[in-house]
DOKE-329616 format. One record per residue (C-alpha): x, y, z. Coordinates in steps of 0.2 Angstrom, whole numbers, padded with zeros to 4 digits, always signed. Each point is the difference from the previous one (the first is absolute). Layout:
<nodes>
XYZ/...
</nodes>
This chain:
<nodes>
-0114+0077+0092/+0011-0002+0016/+0019+0002-0003/+0009-0016+0002/+0013+0000+0014/+0014-0012+0004/-0005-0013+0013/+0008-0013+0011/-0010-0012+0011/+0002-0017+0008/-0015-0011+0001/-0005-0018+0004/-0009-0011-0013/-0017+0006+0006/+0003+0018+0005/-0012+0013-0008/+0007+0015-0009/-0015+0010+0004/+0010+0011+0013/+0015+0004-0011/-0003+0018-0005/+0014+0001-0013/-0010-0010-0013/-0014+0008-0008/-0016-0010+0000/-0004-0007-0017/-0017+0005-0008/-0007-0005-0016/-0002+0019-0004/+0019+0001-0001/+0000-0011-0016/-0003+0009-0016/+0002-0005-0018/+0017+0008-0004/+0005+0009-0016/+0011-0009-0013/+0017+0001+0010/+0009-0002-0016/-0007+0017-0006/-0004+0010+0016/+0008-0001+0017/-0010-0009+0014/-0003+0012+0015/-0002-0014+0013/+0016-0004+0009/+0005-0017+0006/-0006-0003+0018/-0004-0014+0013/-0018-0001+0007/-0009-0011+0013/-0017-0006-0001/-0013+0007+0013/+0000-0016+0009/+0019-0002+0001/+0000-0016-0009/+0007+0005-0016/+0015+0011-0007/-0002+0008-0017/+0014+0006-0012/-0007+0013-0012/+0006+0013-0012/-0015+0003-0011/+0006-0012-0013/+0002-0017+0010/-0009-0006+0016/+0008-0014+0009/-0009-0006+0016/+0006-0011+0014/-0009-0009+0014/+0012+0001+0015/-0009-0011+0012/+0002-0014+0005/+0015+0001-0012/+0004+0010-0016/-0007-0004-0017/-0003+0010-0015/-0019+0000-0003/-0002+0012-0014/+0011+0007-0015/-0009+0012-0011/+0004+0010-0015/-0009+0017+0003/+0001+0005-0019/-0011-0014-0006/-0007-0008+0016/+0008-0016-0003/+0002-0011+0016/+0015-0011-0003/-0002-0011+0016/-0011-0016+0001/+0007-0008+0016/+0011+0003+0015/+0018-0007+0000/+0014+0002+0012/+0010+0017-0001/+0016-0010-0004/+0007-0017+0002/+0017-0003+0007/+0011-0016+0001/+0011-0001+0015/+0011-0015+0004/-0010-0010-0013/-0017+0004+0008/-0013+0010-0009/-0009+0014+0010/-0014+0011-0005/+0002+0018+0005/-0017+0007+0004/-0016-0008-0008/-0018-0003+0005/-0009-0017-0003/-0018-0005-0002/-0005+0006-0018/-0009-0014-0009/-0005+0008-0016/+0016+0006-0009/-0008+0008-0015/-0003+0016+0009/+0001+0007+0017/-0014+0009+0009/+0005+0012+0014/-0012-0007+0012/+0008-0017-0001/+0016+0007+0007/-0007+0002+0018/-0001-0019+0001/+0018-0004-0005/+0013-0006+0012/+0018+0000+0002/+0011-0015+0001/+0012-0007+0013/+0018-0001-0007/-0002+0015-0011/+0010+0016+0003/-0012+0012+0008/+0000+0019-0001/+0006+0009+0016/+0004+0017-0006/-0005+0012-0013/+0010+0015-0006/-0003+0013-0013/+0010+0015-0007/+0004+0010-0015/+0010-0009-0014/+0019+0004+0001/+0011+0000-0016/+0006-0018-0002/+0016+0007-0008/+0009+0016+0004/+0001+0004-0019/+0012+0013-0005/-0005+0007-0017/+0015+0008-0010/-0008+0000-0017/-0016+0007-0008/-0015-0010+0005/-0018+0001-0005/-0006-0003+0018/+0012+0005+0015/-0013-0003+0014/+0000-0015+0011/-0017-0009+0002/-0012+0004+0015/-0013-0010+0009/-0002-0011+0015/+0006-0016+0007/-0010-0012+0010/+0009-0014+0010/-0007-0015+0008/+0012-0008+0013/-0002-0018+0004/+0006-0013+0013/-0002-0018+0004/+0000-0008+0017/+0006-0017-0006/+0017-0003+0009/+0009-0004-0017/-0004+0017-0007/-0003+0011+0015/+0015+0011-0004/-0005+0003-0018/-0010+0016-0004/-0008+0003-0016/-0005+0017-0007/-0011+0002-0015/+0001+0017-0009/-0012+0008-0011/+0004+0017-0009/-0014+0009-0008/+0006+0015-0012/-0008+0016-0004/-0008+0002-0017/+0001-0017-0006/-0009-0017+0003/+0016-0008+0007/+0004-0010+0015/+0017-0007+0004/+0001-0014+0012/+0015-0009+0008/+0004-0011+0015/+0014+0003+0013/+0005-0015+0011/+0010+0004+0016/+0009-0014+0010/+0005+0004+0019/+0004-0018+0004/+0010-0015-0006/+0004+0000-0019/-0014-0006-0011/-0002-0004-0018/-0012+0010-0010/-0007-0010-0015/-0014+0006-0012/-0007+0017+0004/-0017+0003-0008/-0002+0019+0003/-0017+0001-0009/-0013-0013-0002/-0017+0006-0007/-0015-0010-0004/-0006+0010-0015/-0015+0000-0011/+0004-0011-0015/+0002+0009-0017/-0009-0013-0010/-0009-0016+0004/+0001-0016-0010/-0007-0017+0003/+0017-0008-0006/+0017+0008-0001/+0016+0001+0008/+0007+0015+0010/+0012+0003-0014/-0014+0001-0013/-0011+0011+0010/+0001+0019+0002/+0006+0008+0016/-0009+0014+0009/+0003+0016-0011/-0005+0012+0014/+0016-0001+0009/+0018+0002-0007/+0014-0007+0012/+0018+0004-0001/+0014-0003+0013/+0018+0005+0001/+0006-0018-0003/+0001-0001-0019/+0014-0004-0012/+0006-0010-0016/+0003+0015-0012/-0016-0001-0008/-0002+0019+0000/-0018-0003+0006/-0007-0003+0017/-0013-0013-0004/+0013-0011-0007/+0013+0004+0013/-0012-0003+0015/+0005-0013+0012/-0013+0002+0013/-0018-0001-0006/-0009-0016+0001/-0018-0004-0004/-0007-0014+0010/-0016-0010+0000/-0012-0001+0015/-0008-0017+0004/-0010+0007+0014/-0009+0011-0013/-0013-0014-0003/-0012+0010-0009/+0011+0005-0014/-0005-0005-0018/+0016-0009-0004/-0004-0019+0004/+0018-0004+0005/+0002+0016+0011/+0014+0006-0012/-0005+0019-0001/+0015+0011+0003/-0008+0011+0014/+0013+0001+0014/+0014+0012-0002/+0016-0004+0010/+0016+0010-0001/+0017-0008+0005/+0017-0003-0008/+0000-0019-0004/+0018-0004+0002/+0003+0008+0017/-0002-0015+0012/+0012+0002+0014/+0006+0017+0007/+0008-0001+0018/-0006+0013+0012/+0012+0002+0015/-0004+0008+0016/-0005+0019-0002/-0001-0002-0019/-0014+0004-0012/-0007-0005-0017/-0009+0011-0011/-0010-0008-0014/-0003+0006-0018/-0010+0015-0002/-0016-0003-0009/-0008+0014-0010/-0018-0002-0002/-0008+0012-0013/-0018-0001-0003/-0005+0001-0018/-0017+0006-0007/+0002-0005-0018/+0004-0013-0013/+0007+0013-0012/+0019-0002-0003/+0004+0018-0001/-0009+0004+0016/+0007-0014+0010/+0017+0005-0006/-0002+0018+0005/-0005-0006+0018/+0016-0011+0001/+0010+0015-0006/-0008+0011+0013/+0005-0013+0013/+0018+0001-0004/+0000+0019-0001/-0008+0001+0017/+0009-0013+0011/+0016+0000-0010/+0003+0018-0005/+0018-0003-0004/-0006-0009-0016/-0005+0017-0007/+0018+0006+0000/+0005+0001-0018/+0017+0008-0003/+0006+0003-0018/+0015-0012-0001/+0014-0006-0012/+0007-0017-0001/+0019+0002-0003/+0011-0013-0006/+0017+0006+0006/+0018-0006-0002/+0009+0014+0010/-0003+0014+0012/+0001+0013-0014/-0015-0007-0009/-0010+0001+0017/+0005+0019+0001/-0006+0003-0018/-0016-0009+0003/-0003+0010+0016/+0003+0016-0011/-0012-0006-0013/-0014-0004+0012/+0002+0018+0007/+0000+0008-0017/-0016-0009-0005/-0011+0001+0015/+0003-0018+0006/+0000-0003+0018/+0009-0017+0003/+0014-0011-0006/+0000-0019+0002/+0016-0010-0003/-0007-0014-0011/+0005-0018+0000/+0016-0002-0009/+0007+0016+0007/+0016+0002+0010/-0008+0003+0017/+0001-0014+0012/-0011+0003+0016/+0007-0016+0008/+0017+0008+0001/+0001+0009+0017/+0018+0004-0001/+0004+0017+0006/+0007+0006-0016/-0015-0006-0010/-0012+0008+0013/+0010+0016-0002/+0000+0000-0019/-0019-0002-0001/-0004+0012+0014/+0010+0013-0010/-0010-0004-0016/-0016+0000+0010/+0004+0017+0008/+0003+0007-0017/-0017-0007-0006/-0009+0008+0015/+0008+0017-0003/-0009-0001-0017/-0016-0005+0009/+0001-0017-0008/-0003-0016+0010/+0012-0014-0003/-0001-0019+0003/+0005-0017-0007/-0005-0017-0004/+0003-0016+0010/-0005-0018-0004/-0005-0012+0014/-0008-0015-0008/+0004-0008-0017/+0018-0002+0006/+0010-0014+0008/+0011+0003+0015/+0005-0017+0007/-0007-0017+0006/+0001+0007+0017/-0010+0016-0003/-0012-0005-0013/-0018-0006+0003/-0001-0018+0004/-0014-0011-0009/-0010-0009+0013/-0003-0015-0011/+0018-0003-0007/+0009+0009+0014/+0011+0008-0014/+0003+0019-0002/-0010+0009-0013/-0009-0016-0006/-0017+0009+0002/+0004+0018-0001/-0012+0012-0009/+0013+0006-0012/+0012-0014-0001/+0012+0006+0013/-0003+0010+0016/+0009+0004+0016/-0010-0002+0016/-0003+0017+0008/+0002-0008+0017/+0018-0007-0004/+0016+0008+0006/+0002+0007-0017/-0018+0006-0001/+0001+0009+0017/+0016+0008-0005/-0007+0006-0017/-0014+0009+0009/+0013+0008+0012/+0011+0005-0014/-0014+0009-0010/-0006+0010+0015/+0018+0005+0004/+0004+0005-0018/-0016+0010-0002/+0002+0009+0017/+0019+0003-0003/-0002+0007-0018/-0017+0009+0002/-0008-0010-0014/-0018+0004+0000/-0006-0013-0014/+0001-0018+0001/-0004-0012-0014/-0001-0018+0007/-0002-0012-0014/-0005-0018+0005/-0005+0004+0018/-0005-0015+0010/-0013-0009-0010/-0006-0013+0012/+0013-0014-0001/-0001-0012+0015/+0015-0006+0008/+0003-0017+0009/+0017+0005+0008/+0001-0002+0019/+0016+0009+0001/-0004+0017-0007/+0000+0013+0014/-0015+0010-0007/-0013-0014+0001/-0002-0016+0010/-0006-0013-0013/-0011-0002-0015/-0015+0004+0011/+0004+0018+0003/+0012+0003-0015/-0012+0009-0011/-0007+0011+0014/+0017+0005+0006/+0007+0004-0017/-0015+0010-0004/+0002+0010+0016/+0018+0004-0004/-0005+0006-0017/-0014+0011+0007/+0012+0007+0014/+0012+0006-0014/-0015+0009-0009/-0006+0007+0016/+0017+0007+0003/+0001+0008-0017/-0017+0007+0001/+0004+0008+0017/+0016+0007-0006/-0006+0009-0016/+0006-0014-0012/-0011-0003-0015/-0001-0018-0004/-0003-0009-0017/-0003-0018+0003/-0008-0013-0013/-0011-0008+0013/-0015+0004+0011/+0007+0009+0015/-0011+0016-0001/-0008-0002+0017/+0017-0001+0008/+0008+0016-0008/+0005-0003-0018/-0005+0013-0013/+0000-0008-0017/-0001-0016-0009/+0002-0004-0019/-0016+0004-0009/+0002-0017-0009/+0009-0003-0016/+0010-0013-0010/+0018+0006+0000/+0004-0009-0017/-0013+0011-0008/+0012+0015+0001/+0010-0009-0014/-0014+0003-0012/-0001+0015-0011/-0004+0017+0008/-0017+0000-0009/-0005-0016+0009/+0007+0006+0016/-0011+0016+0000/-0016-0010-0002/+0005-0014+0012/+0005+0013+0013/-0018+0008-0001/-0007-0017+0002/+0011-0003+0016/-0006+0016+0007/-0018-0003-0003/+0001-0018+0007/+0011+0005+0015/-0011+0014+0007/-0017-0009+0003/+0005-0003+0018/+0016+0010+0002/+0001+0019+0000/+0012+0008-0013/+0013+0003+0013/+0000-0019+0006/+0008-0006-0016/+0015+0003-0010/+0002-0003-0019/+0016-0002-0010/+0008+0010-0014/+0018-0007-0005/+0009+0013-0008/+0014-0012-0006/+0000-0018-0006/-0010-0011+0013/-0004-0019-0002/+0006+0000-0018/-0008+0009-0014/+0008+0011-0014/+0001+0018-0004/-0019+0001-0003/-0003-0004+0019/+0012+0012+0008/-0002+0019+0003/+0018+0004+0000/+0006+0011-0008/-0014+0010+0008/+0000+0014-0012/-0003-0012-0015/-0015-0007+0008/-0007+0015+0009/-0018-0002-0006/-0001-0017+0008/+0009+0005+0015/-0012+0014+0003/-0015-0010-0003/+0006-0014+0012/+0002+0014+0014/-0017+0007-0004/-0008-0017+0001/+0007-0004+0017/+0000+0018+0008/-0018+0002-0008/-0005-0015+0010/+0009+0006+0016/+0011-0016-0001/+0019+0002+0002/+0010-0010-0011/+0018-0006+0002/+0009+0010-0014/+0015-0011+0000/+0016+0005-0008/+0015+0011+0002/-0008+0017-0003/-0017+0009-0002/+0005+0011-0015/+0014+0001-0013/-0003+0017-0008/-0008+0016+0005/-0015-0004-0010/-0003-0016+0009/+0003+0009+0017/-0014+0012-0005/-0012-0014-0004/+0003-0008+0016/-0002+0016+0010/-0016+0004-0010/-0008-0017+0005/+0006+0001+0018/-0008+0018+0001/-0016-0006-0007/-0001-0014+0012/+0004+0011+0015/-0013+0012-0006/-0014-0013+0001/+0009-0011+0013/-0015-0001+0013/-0013-0006-0013/+0013-0011-0009/+0003-0009+0016/-0019-0002+0003/-0009-0017-0003/-0003-0006-0018/-0016-0003-0008/+0003-0013-0014/-0007+0006-0017/+0006-0011-0014/+0015-0013+0001/+0013+0002-0014/-0002-0012-0014/+0008+0009-0014/-0016-0001-0010/-0008+0017+0006/+0002+0013+0014/+0004-0004+0017/+0000+0010+0016/-0001+0003+0019/-0008+0013+0011/+0006+0006+0017/-0013+0006+0013/+0000+0009+0016/-0016+0009+0006/+0010+0010+0013/+0011+0009-0012/-0003+0015-0011/+0004-0010-0016/-0011-0015+0004/+0004-0010-0015/+0015-0003-0012/-0002-0010-0016/+0014-0008-0010/-0004-0006-0018/+0011-0009-0013/-0002-0003-0018/+0012-0015-0005/-0006+0000-0018/+0009+0007-0015/-0015+0011-0005/-0009+0014+0008/-0016-0005+0010/-0015+0009+0006/-0009-0008+0014/-0015+0003+0011/+0005-0005+0017/-0012-0002+0015/+0009+0005+0017/-0007-0007+0016/+0001+0015+0012/-0008-0007+0015/+0016-0002+0011/+0005+0018-0005/-0014+0006+0012/-0008+0011-0014/-0019-0001-0001/-0006+0012-0013/+0013+0009-0011/+0018-0005-0004/+0013+0013-0007/+0011-0010-0012/+0016+0007-0007/+0011-0009-0013/+0018+0005+0002/+0001+0019-0003/-0016+0001-0010/-0015+0010+0006/-0010-0009+0014/-0018-0006-0004/-0015-0004+0011/-0009-0016+0000/-0015-0005+0009/+0000-0016+0009/-0012-0014-0004/-0011-0008+0014/+0014-0014+0001/+0013+0013+0002/+0008-0001-0017/+0004+0012-0014/+0003-0003-0018/+0014+0009-0009/+0008+0000-0017/+0019-0001-0001/+0011+0000-0015/+0017-0009+0002/+0015+0001-0013/+0009-0016-0005/+0010-0008+0014/-0003+0014+0012/-0008+0004+0017/-0009+0014+0008/-0007+0004+0017/-0015+0009+0007/-0004+0008+0017/-0017+0000+0008/-0006+0013+0013/
</nodes>
């Protein structure tokens, strides 16, 4: 296969690419059935090809093939999953849709398709362009550059930035009203994963204009199901593609509920569909619904949301989750950072120094000043900066990262600075969490500046941003950070993202309870009910295992944090707390093992990590065990059995690229010894014939895999106990 080379060329709408030597010529012999990319790396690299007749451009990486006709305008004519041969596209659509000064313009697009149930390649030769659309006038391609200059200062499962190619179609329009507007549609194709990231950039070189709705992706997809009657809400959506953008919020701790941009539309021009009322949800459009008016001055540009399109080849929940987790690991490698941290509740500096010393003495790697502590990051007075810099320097001398908590939303500032309800005109009347400042207010802009100043001045390298911008709109017309209601959500979102970009590029680790992963944050809450930590410790242990099980279907272990309050929290009596730690050492140790055994960091919130030498040794033992198996414990989780208190429960980590390819955690919540025959699914370990299984420090045993890649093993578990097994 010819090696892909960066290219740049300018063309008219009808110029052939046949003379461009830097694109390899596409041949069907290039396309081969790939191995399972979740088990074995794919050798093909992301590349751009041209057809022999110069009419088409092809993006291909062995796992996905996306074909574009480029004359007389650009339109996607094929979108194929190479793993299962599924063709997702049934009709051509514009490549994007943009509203400028209240007028909707199509970007690219071809016309003339009559039958919309399927698309035959021969039909495309007869399609035409359309006057008034934005037409392609330039094509560029290059290697993908890192989106963020990520500075990693902690342990990470993957420290490599993604690689691949970027293809860009540049468009212009000769209509006088938009002649100074240029639109670039970007497609990034990544190595080793069936993923394309698409986004639109609009640049204005003339008089100010207003950008309304920007649909950066519109795909006429094959329907997932057909029904003679049924509404779009009732009918299933296409399962062969997973879509995620970097525009998600509302503290759901899950993307699908946090998503603000995915819209499934009907297609009345698809007249051969089975649904009598043409209500089949078969057009995917991506846009933020509440962004309706962003003013673009001369020389300014607008970048749309980034749409991650991951092609799926299965309905199996575990496999789909593994694919999504691989996407995060690949394109947002900072989500694999997973430092071992303590949540300190401090009242004075001496308690900070003691916590730093305890972290260093037990193998912990970071200290976070929790909510309710005496650190105020909004205090930028010189003496406060100097005090915390001295404490940070001490922590760093002990190889301990240090940072603090700050609350943005869920707080009231003033009538002038809080979000204004567009219906009543009153502050806070419609805020997500009752009260919220506007990020674009004077206070909000000052808040962002203070945080950066504090972290830069003190050397803090962890930031826990509670209640980050959750999507509140604001109808104020006097806030300096946005114009009006029309751009308030967009501008506030951009301000929040800028803070996280800055943190990411300055080596500052970010915990934030909202979905900003694609813009530089590292961890989100795994999902739990805080009041549950007032329940007895016995309940907490089982509920925590349920939280871990439920919170790792689509998140990697490193993407979520759990919670272990060492002192009284949200109520509860002596039966709920761990302090004094030495008196509840068995529960303390098991809670640590449950989280570290899942690769999930928990917020151990309290004044100390140990109170006696015996407690310290127990913490050290657990941390050393975790670090010994750290690579595999941070690998993806296969869900074996959810905790229900009635029988055993467990999970299994897998990574076929490691020496230890599987790591199993098993628990017995019952008050009697149990012996169980457990079937382990080893397909994603990459093992095919024989597995060597070792339970703790016992002698290893060999097991022959069945034809469906499973083994059966018998395990005995003592009452209310746990065990682990390694698989090689």
